[in-house]
N, C-alpha and C positions, 0 to 999 in steps of 0.2 A: 504494500500500500504506500501511497505517496504521503509525504509529510503534510500536505494540505488536507488530505482526506482524514488523517489522524487528528489534526487540529479541529476540523469541523465536527468530528465525532466527539471529541473531548468537550468542545464548547456546547454541543447539544446536550450531553449528559450533565454538564454543569448547570445549564439553563433549566433543564427539567427538574433538577433537585432544588433549584432556587426560585421556583415559581411563587407568585403571590396570588392568593385567592381567598374567597370567603365561602365556607361550606355550610352555613346555617340555612334553615328552610323557612319559608313564609309562614307555615302553620305554627312552627316553634315561636317565631317572632310574635305572631298574633297572640298566642297563648301566654307568653311572658308579659306582653303589653297589657292584656286583659287582667292578668293577676296583679300586676303593678298598679293598674288603675283601681281595681277593687280594694286593694290594701290601702291605697291613698285615700279613697273615698271613705272607707269604714273607720279610718283613724283620723278623719278630718284633716288630712294633710300632714300629720305628724310623722308618718312613716314614708313620706315622699322620698327622702334621701335613700331609704332602703330600696324603694322601687327603682331609683336611678342606678344604684350600684348593682342591682340584680340584672338590669338590662345591659349595663356596661360589661359586666362579667360574662354574660352570654355572648355578646358581640366579640369580646376578646378571645374567648374559647373557640370561636369559629373563624378566626382570622389568622391566616398564615402569610407572613411577609418574608420573601427570599427563603422559603423553605422552613422557616421557623415560626412556630405557633406563638401567639401572644397570650399573656396572662394578666388579669386585672387584679391588683392587690388592695384596692381601696375598700374601706369598710363604711357601712352606713353610719356608725357612730362618729367616725372621723369626718365624714361629709356633713353630718348634722351640726357639729361644732362650727364648721366653716359656714354652713347655711345660715345659722343664727347670726354670726358675725357679719356676713354679707348683707342680710336683710336689715340689720341694725344700721349698718353704714348707709344703706339706701334710704332708710327713714330719716336719719340724721342729716343727710345731704339733700333732703327733699327730692329724692329720685335721681340725682346726678350720678351716684355710684352705679345705678342700674346699667349705665352704658358699659361699665367695666365688668359687670357681673358675668356675662357670657365668657369673657376672656379669663376671668378668675376660675370659672368652672372648667374651661378647656385646659388651663394650667394644672388644676388639681387632677383631672382625668389623665393627662399625659404623665404626670408625676407618678401615678399609681398603675401605669401600664408598662409591662416589661416582656421580654422574651421568656417563655416557659423553659424550664430546665429539661 
């Protein structure tokens, strides 16, 4: 075999091992979303952080990047503390902090997402 053919085969094998994909299903997502919604409604919003962490965990478990599966390590209790702080800041600043709320949530989510072992 020629050197070019070997390089092409090696690159193909490397690429096939390092594919990125999401293997979650629609019915699973709908089920987790309904469960999260029901828990949030029945606890009058107190368990909303649990609902968020549950969905984020499901998404991470079904996400593979460059052949490596993700893992979400955040906890509902950890998010709840931040949630209270973020809402207090929003109230104190008369809503101005709400512009940064989505960014703060994205930072928290990213901080607690890693590659699984």
